[in-house]
TORNU-365626 format. One record per atom (N, C-alpha, C): x, y negated, z negated. Coordinates in pm, whole numbers, plus 32768, in hexadecimal, padded with zeros to 4 digits. Layout:
REM TORNU-365626
XYZ...
This chain:
REM TORNU-365626
4A706098429F4A12608942304A5260B541AD4AA5611D41B14AE8614E41384B4360E340FF4B8F609F41554BE9603641274B9B5FC540E64B2A5F9F41224AD95F3440EA4AA45F5B40604A7D5FDB404F4A4A600B3FCE4AB760043F644B31602B3F8A4BA160253F2B4BBC5F963EFF4BBA5F3A3F604BCF5EAD3F3E4B5F5E793EE44AE35EA83EFC4A735E7E3EA84A875EAD3E184AB05F2B3E064AC85F603D7F4B385F123D3B4BA35EF83D844C125EAC3D4B4BE55E1F3D234B8F5DE43D764B5C5D5E3D594B095D5F3CD84AB45DC23CC84A625DCD3C4E4ABC5DE03BD44B235E333BE14B815E493B714BC75DC63B4D4BF15D7A3BB24C335CFA3B984BD45C973B544B555C973B7E4AF35C3F3B3D4AE95C623AA94ADF5CE43A8B4AD25D0D39FF4B4F5CE939AF4BC45D0639E94C415CE739A14C4F5C51398A4C295C0139EE4C345B7039DC4BD55B40396E4B5E5B7A39674B015B5738FC4B385B8238744B6B5BFD386F4B9F5C3337F14C115BDE37BA4C705BBB38114CE35B6E37E24CC15ADB37CB4C5B5AA938124C2D5A2137F44BF45A1A37674BA15A7D37464B695A8336BE4BD85A9036564C3A5AE336754CAA5AF836194CF95A7636054D0E5A2C36744D5759AD366A4D075945361C4C835944362F4C2E58E835E34C315907354E4C325989352D4C3859B234A14CBD598834614D27599134B14DAC596A347E4DB558D3346C4D7D588934CC4D8757F834CA4D2457B7346A4CAD57F034604C4557B834094C14582133A64C6B584B334B4C4558B632ED4BCF589232954BBE581332784B5057E932224AC85809325C4ABD580332E04A3D581E33224A2558B333364A8E58FB33624A79598233924A9259F0332A4ADF59D332C24B035A3E32664AAA5A4331EA4A5759DE31D74A0059DD3162497D5A29317D49565A2F31F848D75A70321748DD5AB132A1489F5B2732AB489D5B6D332B483A5B32338D47E65AD4336047815A9E33BA47BD5A4F342D48345A133416487559C8348248A65A2634EF48D75A9B34C549025AFE3529488A5B2F3579481D5B4A353447A35B77357847725B0B35D847745A8E35A8474A5A1F35FC479F5A12367948225A2A366C487E5A2336DE48565A873749483E5B063721481C5B6D378447905B5737BE47345B25376E46AE5B0737A246B65A98380C47055A3137EE471659C3384D475359F338CF47B75A4A38C547F65A80393E47905AD03991473D5B1E394D46D75B6C399346725B1339DA464C5AA7399945EC5A4939D546275A083A5146A559DE3A4946E8599E3ABC46EC59FC3B3447125A7A3B1B471A5ADB3B8846905AF83BC2462B5B073B6B45A35B243B99456C5AB13BEC45865A353BC1455659C13C0C459759B93C95461959D83C9B465F59D43D1C46255A3B3D7B460F5AB63D4B45D75B1F3DA0454C5AF93DD044FA5AC43D7544725A9C3D9944715A293DFE44D659D13DF544DB595F3E5044EE598B3EE0452B5A003EF5453D5A333F7D44C95A8B3FA8447B5ABB3F4644095B113F6543875AC23F78437A5A543F2E42FF5A063F30431459803F7442A959453FA442B158C03FE042A858583F72431958193F55431E57B13EF0435957333F2D435A56C93EE14390564A3F104420565C3F3E4442562C3FB844CD56363FE7453055F33F87450455853F49455D55403EEA457A55983E73451155D93E3D452456333DCB457B56AA3DF2456356E23E6745B257543E964645572E3EA3465E56B83EDF46E8568B3EEF472B56743E6846E0563A3E09471756223D85473C56A33D3E46E457073D49470057893D0B477B57CA3D49478557C13DCE47F758003E13487A57BB3DEE487957363DF048F256EC3DCA4919570C3D3B48B5570C3CE248D057293C56490A57B33C4148D258173C85490158A03C76499258AF3CA449AE58833D1F4A3458923D554A9A58403D054A7457C83CDD4AD057733C914AEE57AF3C094A8457E23BC74A95581D3B424AF358943B464ADB58EF3BA54B2D59683BA74BB9594F3BE04BC858EC3C334C5058C73C5F4CA258983BE64C6358473B904CA7581C3B164CC558903ABB4C6558ED3AB04C7B59603A594CE759BD3A8F4CEF59CC3B134D585A1E3B4E4DE259E33B2F4DEA595E3B2F4E69591F3B0A4E8B59403A784E2959393A214E3D595E39954E6659F0398A4E2D5A4539E04E4C5AD339DD4EE15AED39F44F205A9D3A494FB15AAD3A6150005A9639E14FDC5A2F3996501F5A14391750045A8338B24F895AB638B34F655B2138554FB25BA038744FC05BC238F4500E5C37391A50A15C2738F150D65BAE390551615B9438DD51725BAA384751105B7D37FA51175B8F3769510C5C23374550B55C6D378950A65CFB376D51285D47378C51665D2637FB51E55D673820524E5D4A37B752535CCC378952B35CA63722529D5CF536A1521E5CFE367952005D4135FA52155DD8360351F25E13367552085EA23686529E5EC1368752EB5E6836C5537D5E7B36C753B75E77363953875E1B35E753B45E13355D538E5E90350E53115EBC352652E35F3534E153365FAF350B53525FBA358E53A0602C35BF542C602A358454675FB4357B54ED5FA8353F54E75FD334AD547F5FA93469546C5FCB33DC5461606133C8541D60A53426540461343418547B618C343F54C5616234A5552861BD34DF55BA619534CC55D5611A34A3566160F0349C56A1610D3416564F611D33B256876133332D569C60B432DF56976040332356A25FC032DD56195F7F32DE55FA5F38327555755EFF326455735E6B328B550F5E4A32E054F75DBD32FE54835D9032A5549A5D32324D542D5D0231F953B35CD6324953CC5C9A32BE535D5C6B331153065CE0333D53475D4D336552FC5DC0339352AB5DFD332252E65E0332AC52A15E3D323B52275DEA321752345D68322651C55D11320651525D23326851735D3132E7510B5D2D334C50C65DB4335E510C5E21333D50D15EA4334E50D05EEB32C7505C5F1D32A150505F62322250465F0531AD502A5E8631C150215E2631554FA85DCD316B4F6B5DA230FF4EF85D4931094F1F5CB730FB4FA15C9B30FD4FCE5C1130F04FAA5BC2316B4FA25B3D31604F7B5AE831D14FDB5AF632464FAD5AD932BF50045ADF3335507D5A84332450EA5AAD335C51635A5B3352515259DC33A3519B59713387518C58F233CE519B58FF346551F1595C349452065966352451865993356C513D59F1353050BE5A1B356B505B59A8356E5058595B35034FFE58E934FD50255880356450A7586D357550D7580E35D950AD5838366650C058BA3687509A58EC370B500458E237214FB6590036B94F2558F836C54EF9586936E14F31580B36954F0A577F36A74F3A5748372E4FB3577237574FE6574737D94F90577D384A4F6B57FE383F4F15583A38A44E8D57F838AB4E5457D738374DD4579138354DDF570738754E4C56C338564E60563C388E4E6D563D39244EC3569639574ED7569E39E84E5A56D33A2D4E19573739EF4D9D576B3A264D3257003A304D2C56A839CC4CCA563A39CE4CE755DA3A404D6855C03A594D8C55673AC84D6755A53B4E4D7C56293B5C4D56566E3BD84CBE56673BE94C75567D3B7B4BE256773B7E4BB355ED3BAF4BEA55833B754BC354FC3B9D4BEE54DE3C2C4C68550B3C504C9B54F13CD74C4555313D424C1C55AF3D2C4BC955F33D8F4B3E55B43D954B0B55873D234A8A55443D224A8B54C43D724AFD54803D734B0854013DBA4B2B54133E4E4B4754903E784B7254A93F014AFE54C53F604A8154BB3F324A1154DF3F884A08548840054A31540A3FFB4A2C53B1406F4A9253D240DA4AF6542440B84B60544441174B30549A418B4ABA54D5417F4A88552B41EC4A6554DA42684A5D5455425B4A4053FF42CD4AB653A642F34B2A53C442BB4BA2537542D84BEA53B343514BAF539E43C64BDF53E044404C6853AC446B4CBF540944934D4553E644C04D5D541F454B4D9F53D045A04DC553FD46274E52543446214E6354AC46594EE854E846624F0C54F646F64F7F54BD471D4FAB54BF47A9500C553347C04FF2557E482A504555F44849506E55F048DB50EE55FB48F451205609497D511D569E499F50CF56C24A0550BF574E4A2A510C576B4AAB517957B44A9C51CF57D34B0D5199584B4B59517858364BD9514658A04C305199589D4CB051FE58F14CB9525E58EA4D29521E58F04DB351B1593B4DC25173594C4E45510058EB4E5E50F758844E0F508958244E1C509057DD4EA2502357DD4EEF502257934F6F503856FE4F57507556BC4FB75096562E4FA8501A55D94F904FA856044FC74F2C55B64FB74EFF55B04F244F2B560F4ED24F0256144E454F6A55D74DE74FD855A84E20504455704DCF501154F94D7D502854FF4CFB500054914CA24F6E54934C7A4F2454F64CA84E9654FD4C864E8555124BF04E1C54D44BB74E0454DE4B284D84552B4B0A4D8E55844AA74D1E55D64A7A4D0D55C049E44C9155B249B84C7455A849294C35562948FA4C54565048804C1A56C848444BE356A947BA4B6956DA47A04B3756E047174B08576F46FF4AFA579346814AD3581B46604A86581B45DD4A3B588545C549FC589C454349AD5822451249455801455C48F05791453748A157AF44B74869582744AD481F5850443447B757E7440D475B57CC446946FB575F445546A6577143D7469257EB43AB464358034333468157CF42B446FF57A842BA474357724243474256DA423E4729569942B0472F560642B546C255C6425F46E1554E422D467E550241E14686546C41FF46D65446426446E653B9428546EC53AA431D46795390435B4672538943EC46C85318442546CA52A743E047185234441047AD5254441447DF529743AC486D52B943A84891531C44164839537E442E485153DF449948585398452047FC5339453647F952EE45B44876529945C748AA52614559492452114563499B5267458C499C52E345604A06533E458B4A00535746214987536446554978537846E6499D52F947334983528546F749AF520847364A47520847464A8B523A46E04B1D524246E64B49529F47574B07531047634B29536F47CD4B11533048574A9E52F248684A7D52B848EB4AD8524449104B0D51FF48AA4B69519148C64BEB51C149054C08524348F74C81527C49324C72528F49C94BF6529149F74BD552A04A854C16531C4AC44C0053914A884C39540C4AC14BF254324B424C37547B4B974BFA54A64C154BAC55294C054BCB55724B994B7D55E94B764B7455EE4ADD4B0A562E4AAD4AFA56434A1D4ADF56D74A054B27571149A44B10579C497C4AD1579E48F14A6B57F148E04A36580E485B4A4558A348444A9158C847DD4AB9595447CC4A6C599D475D49E959874756499459DF4708497059B5467B490859F8464648C859DD45C54880595645C848175952461947C258DC4620477058CF459F47475940456546F4594244ED4732599D448546F3599F440F471C59FD43A746DA5A8543BB46585A8343DF46135B0243F145965AFB444945535A86445244D55A7C449C44D75A0644FD448F5A16456A448D59AE45D1444B592E45A243EA5937454643A358BD451C43FB585D44CC4474588844A844D2582E446544FB57BA44C044E657CB4542450B576245A2449F56F945B4442F570A457043BC56B1458343E1561D457B442C55F64514444E5569450044CE553E45484513559E45874596557D45C1459F55994656453655D2468F453B55F2471F454D557547734503550C4753450F549047A245985450479145D3545F471B46585425470146C2546B475546C254F047544728553A479E470C553E483446925519485B4674550D48EA46C0549A492A46F4544048D8473E53CD490C47C553F3494647F6546A4925487854944959486F54AC49F048B9545C4A3A48BE54694ACC494E54574AF9497154974B6849F654894BA249EB549E4C394A41545D4C874A3854654D1A4A3754F34D514A8A554A4D194A9255D34D4B4A3E56354CFA49F956044C92499C565A4C4949BF566F4BB74959569A4B6E496756C54AE3494E575B4AE049AF57A84AB349A958394AB749A958714A28495658D54A1249475909498A494459A14988495B59D7491049515A6848F749085A7B487248F35AF7484D48B25B1847CF491A5B46476948FE5B2A46EA49515B5A467C49055BC0462949465BF845C849085C63457948875C374532487A5BB5451048025B8544CD478D5B6F452D47A55B7745AD473E5B57461046E65BCD463646F85C4045F646AC5CB7461A463E5CD745B546305C86454D45C95C9F44E945E85D13448D46645D3F448C46885DB4443B46885D9643A446865D17437F468D5CF342F146065CC142BB459D5CD2430745175CA642DD44BE5D2042C744545D0C427C43F25D77426743825D6642CD43655DD0431842FE5DCC438042915E32436142185E12438641AA5E70437041AE5EE443D241F25ECE444441FE5F3844A942715F194505429C5F7C455043055F6845B342D55F0D462442535F11463F421A5EBB46A742265E284681420E5E0B45FF421B5D8145D042AC5D5245DC43085DA845B843965D8645C343BD5D6E4655438C5DC246AF43AA5DB4473E43735D30477342F75D0E474E42BB5C91477E430A5C17474E43375C1D46D243835BAC469D44095B9E46E644465C0F470444C65C0B474D44B35BD247D844475BF8481A442A5BC2489E440F5B2C489643CE5B01482B43B45A72481944375A26480544955A6247BE45165A2147AA455E5A0E482F45585A72488345965A664908454F59FC495C44CB59F2494B447F598C499344A758FF496644C658F248E544EF586F48B14572584248F245D0589E4906464B587D494E4628584149D745CC58804A1C45A458514AA2456157C94A9C450757B74A3A44C157384A2C452156C64A0E458D56E349C645EF567C49A5464E56604A19464456B04A83469B569C4AF7471D56E84AEF472757474A9147A057974A844796580F4AE24804582F4B22480D58A64B77483E59194B1F47E0596A4AED480059D74A9348385A4D4AE348B45A724AC648F85ADC4B1048F35B5D4ABE48AD5BC04AF1489B5C3F4AAA48DD5CB04AF849575CD14AD149A25D3E4B1049AA5D2B4BA849C75CB14BCF49D25C914C5D4A385C224C6F4A395BE04CE24A9B5B784CFB4A635B0D4D574AA95A9E4D584A865A2E4DAF4B025A004DFA4AF059D54E744B5D599A4EC14B5759024EB14BC358C94E814BCB58384E704C1958014EE64BDA57AB4F354C18577E4FB24C3056E84FB34CA556C24FE54CC5563750044CFE563850924CB355FF50EF4CDC5609517B4CD8569A51A84D4556C851E14D4D5752520D4D8D57AD51A54DC05772513A4E0157C150D14D9A57EE50694DB85860502A4D5E58904FC34DAA58E14F5A4D7158E44EE24DA0593B4E764D2559844E414D3C59ED4DF24CCD5A3B4DBE4CBC5A244D284C3E5A164D004C1B5A0B4C734BC55A844C504BF65AD44BF24BB05B4D4BC84B745B384B3D4B025B764B254AC45B704AA24A905BF84A794AAD5C2049FE4A7A5CA149CD4A275C8C494F49CD5CE9493849845CE948BB49E35D11484A49B35D0A47CE4A0E5D1E475D4A565DA547644AD85D9F474E4B2B5E18474B4B905E0846DA4B885E6046784BE35E5846054C375ED745FC4CB35EC645D54D0B5F3945C34CEF5F81453F4CA15F4144E64C805F7D44654BF55FBA446C4BD76010440C4B53604F44054AED5FF643C14B195F8143904ABF5F2843484A665ED643A44A8D5EC944214A425E7744804A2C5EC6450149C45EA3454D499B5EF645C049F85EEF463849EF5F5846884A365F60470849CD5F634778499C5EEF479D493D5EE5480C49825EBD488E49FC5E9048854A435E5D48F94A6A5ECA495C4A655EA749DD4A8C5F054A484AEC5EBF4AA74B6C5ECA4A894BD15E8E4ADF4BD25ECC4B694BB15F4E4B734BB15F904BF54B4C5F4F4C544ADE5F1A4C1C4A7B5ED44C6D4AA55E434C874ADA5E054C1F4AFD5D774C294B6B5D5D4C904BC35DBB4CA14C395DA24CF64C205DC34D894BB15E034DA64B945E294E304B8B5DAE4E8B4BD05DB44EFC4BCB5D484F5D4C2F5CD94F444C855CE84EDF4CE65C7E4EC24D745CA54EED4D805D144F344E045D4A4F554E5D5CE64F9C4E265C924FF04E785C3650404E875BAA50024E515B964F8D4E5C5B144F4C4EE85AFE4F144F255A8C4F2E4FAE5A734EFC4FB25A5F4E654F425A334E2A4F395A1C4D9A4EB65A554D664EC05A9D4CF74E485AD64CB74E425AA84C264DD95A5E4C054DC15A304B7D4D4D5A7F4B424D5A5AA74AC54CF65AFC4A864CBC5ABA4A094C375ABA4A004BF25A9049864BC65B0D493B4BF95B1E48C24BD65B92486E4BD95B6447DD4B6A5B7247994B575B3447164BBD5B5F46AD4BD45BE046A34C275C1746364CB95C2246634D185BDF461E4DA45BE2464A4DE45C6C46424DAB5CC745F44DE55D4E45EC4DD95D9846714D825D6746CA4D735DA2474F4DF65D98479E4E405D2C47864EBC5D1547D04F215D8547B84F3C5DA147394F9D5E0947194F5F5E9447254EDB5E9D47104E9A5F2047134E855F59479E4E7A5F0148034E5F5F35488A4EA65EE648F94EA45E6248EF4ED35E1049604F685E24497B4FBC5E1E4914504C5E2A492950725EB0496750315F19493C50585F9F496950175FCA49EB4F9B5F9B4A044F515FCE4A774F395F684AE64F465EE74AC64F275E804B294F965E164B2E500C5E3E4B5D507D5DE14B6250665D6E4BC450015D784C1B4FE75D0E4C7C4F9F5C974C3E4F6E5CA44BC34F2D5C334B7F4F995BD14B524F925B574B844FF85AF44B644FE35AB54ADB4F675A954ABA4F4B5A544A3A4EC05A7A4A0B4EB45A8E49884E345AAF494A4E125A4448E44D915A2148DC4D6259B948804CFF59F8481E4D1A59E6479C4CCA5A2647344CA759C546C44C5C59F946644C3959AF45EA4C325A1045764BBD5A1845364B9A5A8144D64BD65A73444B4C545A51443E4C965A5843BB4C7459E3435F4C54596F43984C3D58F2434C4CB958C543004D2A590D43124D9E58F142BD4D7A5905422B4D10595542144CD7597141904CA658F1414B4CA3588241984C7757FF41664CCE57CB40F44D44580640E64DA357D040844E3057FD40AA4E8D57A2409A4F1657C440BC4F68574740D64FD8575A4119503456ED4138505256F341CE504656804212506E5678429E50C755FE42B15147561942C151AA55B142DA51E555C94365522E5569439D5264557B442552B755FA44375305561F43D2535C569543E053415700437952D156F5433552B0575A42CF521B575E42BA51E557D842AD515957E7428951485865423550E8585F41DB50CD58D14182503B58D041585001594641514F7B5959411B4F7059EA40EE4F1F5A07408A4F0C5A9340614EDB5AED40D24E985AB341374E605B0341A34ECD5B4641F64F495B1441EE4FB35B4D42404FD95BDA42154FB15C01419C4FCE5C89416E4F685CED41A54F025CBA41E94EA05D10422B4EA95D0242C34EBF5C8642F24ECE5C6C43804F5B5C34439A4FB25C8043DD50385C4D43FC50345BCE44504FD45BC644AB4FC05B4E44FD4F3F5B0B44CC4F4E5A9B44894ED95A6044474EC459CC44614F28598544924F1858F644B04F8958C8450A4F66588145764FCC584945CC4FF258A3464050665884467B509558C746F650F7593746D750E059A9471651385A1E470751635A4C479251DE5A7E479B52135AAC481B52555B33480A52415B89486A528B5C07487052A15C28490353205C2A492A53405C3D49B653075BCA4A0752BD5BEA4A6E52815B834AC451F15B634A9D51C25B9C4A2F51375B884A07512C5B2E498C50BB5AE6498550A85A874919501C5A9648DD50115A6D485F4F925A6C48174F8859EB47C94F1359AB47D14EFC5938477A4E83595447224E95593D469E4E295952463D4E0058CB46034D8458A5461F4D49582A45EA4D0B584945624D2357F444FD4CF3581244754C6357E6445C4C1E57B944C54B8F57A644B94B60571744AE4AE9570144E54AA7567F44DF4A4B567744644A1156E7444149B556ED43D049EF573443594998576B430649C457AF428D495958124263497D586E420C491E58CE41D7494858F2414948E7591140F44908592C4068492458AD401D49A1589C3FF249C958233FAA49BE57A94006496957463FE3495856D1403949C6566940254A3E5693403C4AB1563A402F4B28567540784B8B562240904C08564F40CE4C7B560E40834CDB565E405B4D4D562D400E4DCB563D40624DFA55D0409D4E7255D540F04E61561841764DE9564641954DCF568E42124D58564942564D7455D642904D09557F42C14CC555B6433E4C46559343544C0155C043CD4C49558E444A4C4D55E244AE4CA955CB451D4C6555B945A44C99555A45EF4C7E554B467E4D04555C46C44D1155C547154D8F55E047594D8D55A247E44DFC5563480A4E08552C48914E85556748D34E7155AD49424EDE55EF498A4EFE55A14A094F7D558E4A204FAD55564A9E4FF255C64AEB4FBB55EB4B5E4FF2565A4BAD506656294C0150D0567B4C05514456554C55519356CF4C7C51CD56CA4CF4522457364D2152B257214CEF52C956AE4CB1534F568D4C7F535556A24BE853BE56E14BBB53C957054B2E541A56A24ADD5456563E4B1E54AF55E34AD5546755674AA153E355644AAE539854F34A78537D550A49E45370549F499B535354AA490C52BC54B248F95290551748A452025527488851DA54DB480D
């Protein structure tokens, strides 16, 4: 919780700085509007306050989903553009402070430094150039993010060859599909969501894994989507777990009893959809006389920002003789926080949670997202020794209703005891 609070404070500071430097860049670029009267500055801050208040109210009150989506897109797009401008503004500040420091301590005078500090003369052309460049690029980022809202339904299939040396011959070549982080409370296009499931079903997997976060905070978010996700079927079953958003910890409840009832209803929805919800336990997956173990735990995070409800000690009971153990655990930090050190018998773990921060780059041999500075394992396949982790970047979305370079994912795994196949 402490880490989350620190990030919140830093976020608020960044919002203020981005607003401050945006106003400064506007004053530099359009001096005729902003320097003749203080009313434009006042209007700027009033407008910013209204935008923030409307966004907060949109999450507190029941308003039109279209209006809510528009406000959210506008907010994220606007501040993404302003953050880009902030980079240029910081560069200009560093340049000007360096000139001033040279002026003060070197003994030689830079006319530029004298002009910019301690003088009422107009900003030098370089500052104006940086301000205008920052505004231009920031505007492009703003427009680009605004146009990316449709990308949340641009589902992509990612194929992964999963090497399991002890895999029984009966499971050789078996295919498993994984989706994660549905976040049904964020959806606004039922047809597009259904088309994504059509794509998954066309793969004809023998098992399907869902690795948590069915909703944002309340079970009733599934009202319009329960029948859609009930279509997911596979010969060996659809198996699911809970994610940090599935416990109602982010909603306001009138009592603990109300929260408990809603959580029980969410678990009932898994059952009604035909999902086998695994709560700190395991299932034996059998083909003929051969079997492997599938374990599922409740949310377990290595950080203090998310809950530790998972019980691996319970989940692993009775799997001692299984040649292969697959684990469903929502938060990828569980892998490094507990699995690698305490449960070396786990062959592969399947997670979600990160969303790839819904922005980044994913190329065949390179990937990057800001989320990697918080989660070392955040997207794709990771290996350490004989153990593996796969992180799915999510089927749905939360917060910003868009994805930039980090498309919604359907993972398809081909199991094999042979490691020389191409994935």
